N, C-alpha and C positions, 0 to 999 in steps of 0.2 A: 734761300736768302741771298741777297746781293753780297759781293765781296767788299769787306771793309778795307782790307789790305791785300795787295798783290805783289808778289816777288817774282821778278823775271831775270833769270840768268845770274843770280847772286853768286859772286865769287869772292873769297877772302884768302889771302896768302900770308903766311908768316915766313918771311924770307923766301927760300926756294920751296917751302912746303905748302902744298895746296890744301888748306884746311876745309874750305867749302868750294865745291866744283860746279859752279854754274847752275844752281838749283832753282826750280820754279815751284811755287805753291801759292795758295790763296787762303785767307781767313774770312769765313762768312760772318757777317754781322750778327751778333747775338748768340753765337755758338762758342763752344770750347773746342779748340783744335790742339791736338797733342803732337809733339815732335819727340820721337823715342829712338833709342838706339844705344849701342854700347858706349862705354867711356872712350873718349877720343874720337867719336864719330863726326864731331863738328857742331853739335847741338848748341852748346853755350856760345860758341863763336857766331852762330847764326843770330842769336838774340842780341849779342853785343853789336853786331853789324846793323841790325834793325834800329837799335838805340843810338847809333852813331858813335859808339865807343871804340870801335876798331875800324880802320879804313877798308873800303871795299875795293877789290881789284877789278870788279866788273859787275854789270847788272843794274837793275833799276828796282826801286821800292816805291810803290804807289799807295797812298793813303786817301781813301775817298776820291780816287781818281787823280789826285795831285801828286806830282813827282816830288818826293821828299828825300831822294837818294843822297843829296849833298848837304842836307841840313845839319847844323851843329846839335849836339845832344840836348841842350836846353830848349832849342826851337822845336825839337821832336816832342819833348815833354809838353810844351805849350800847345802842340797840336792834339794832345790827349793820349799819347803813347807813353806808358809808365812801366818801368821794369822793377821787379823784385829780384834783387841780385842773389846769386848763389852764395851761401854762407851768411846771408841775412844782412850784413853790413849795418847793423844798428850802432848807435853811438852810446857806448856802455857807461860813460860818465855823466850822461844826461838822464833825466827822469823819463818814464814812459810817456807822460804827457808832453814833455818837450820834444821827444822823438816824433810823436804824432803831429804836433804843431808844425814841425819842420816840413812835413809833407804838404802842408797847406800854404806854403810861401807864395805859390803862383797866384792865388786868388785872395790872400790875406786872411789873417786870423779872425777878423771881425765877421767874416762870412762863413766860418768853418764850423759853427756850432752843430749844424745838422749833420755834417760828415762825421764829426767826433762822436755824436750820439749813435749814429749808425754803426760805426766801428766797434763801439763798446757793447752794442747789442749783439753783434756778430761774435765778439770775443769777450764774454763776461769776466774772464780772469784778468784781462787788462784793466777793467774798471777797479777791481780790487787792489791793483798794484799801481794805480795811475801816478801817484806821487813818489813811488820808489824808484831807485836807480835801475835802468834797463839792464845793467850788467849783472844784477841779481836774479834775473829771470832764468827759468829753465830753458833748455834748447827749444822745446815746443812753444813756450811763451814768446821767445825771441822771434820765432817764425811768424807767430800771430802778429807781433808788433811790426815786423817788416811788411807783411801784407796790409795791415791797418794803415801804416804810414803811406803806402802807395795809394790806398783808397782815398786818403785825405786830399790827394791831388786831383780828385774828380776825373779819373781816367776814362777814356772811351775804349781803350784797348789796354789790357793788363798782361804784361809779359812776366812769366814766372819761371825762374831758373832753379830746378831741383828743389822744390819746396819740402820734399820728404827726407832730404839728406840728413843722416845722423840722428833721426828721430825714432823713438820706440813705436812699434806697430800700432798700439792703441792711439797714440798721438797722430800718427799718419792718417788713420781713419778719420779723426776729428778734423784735420786740416782739409782732407779731400771732401768731407761732408760740407764744410764751410765753402769750399770752392764751388760746389754744386749750387749752394744757396746764392752765392754771388752771381753766378751765371744765370740762374733762374730769374734774377732781378733785371736781366737785360744786358749785363756787361759782357763784352767779348773777351775771351781768355785765350792766350797762346801759352801752352804748358810744355816745358822741356823737362823730361823725367827719365831717370834710369829705372824707376819702379814702373815697369811697363804695364803690368796687370792693372794697377790702380789708375794709371793715366788713361788706358783704353776704356776702362769702365765708365769714366765720366765724360769722355770726349765724343762729340758727335762726328768728328772727322779726325783722321790721324795720318801722319807720315812717318815712315821708318827711314832713318838716315844711316848709311853705311859708308865709311871712308869718305865723308864729305859729299855724298851724292844721295839723292832720294831713290831708295830701292823698292819701296812699296807705298801705296796709299789706299785709303778706303775709309769706311766708317769704323768707329771704335769697335763695334761688335764684329764686323767682318775681320778685322785684324786680330781680334782675340781668338778667333777660330781658324786663322790662317796657319797651315802646317809649318811654314817657314818661321813665322813668329813664335809659334808654340815651341819649336825645337830650339831656336836661337836664344829666346829671352824668357820663356815661361816654363822651361823644364819639362815640356811635353813631348 
């Protein structure tokens, strides 16, 4: 498949600290790509840079061949790149419905009925709680809401930052099962995860980030069986 997004020499600094050190990678259209690694490796910083939420010290980001390196975050969303933030970032004093409707601001609520129904089919528990406060949801339900809100924006590329964080194992399985379904529908996913085993199981391609640099890349299956990955991240 062709590359939907290409990253060339991406660098991000926090003061004198090099958080991301000139990395290259590509996301194939219609695939799930995982970025895995230890805490502090630079994974979340990479996503924030793609979304325009932290300044880039160097490099270029190309989306469908167009240079979007210097675009503001709202312009990046307009291009179809939407991020599900680490920690979910839902608005707890609004209802589930209101949170979902906020995701549709770019194309208007009048045109969002189809997206809303699709989200509720993916996450039936949200339908049951649609008019309740988002703050009353469980952690897993809040993650469903965060993903659903992003889908309301009609993304062409969905960036997911640690969707399994803090969730019970059975809920994690549900979330990853739904991500498979979303990807099977044709949406390109870029998944940042510390749960390396789950991420590599659903990813067609993956990169391992160590100290801000790409240390390994390959298919998800290849990296699941790689001795270095087994030893460092999978307890093998």
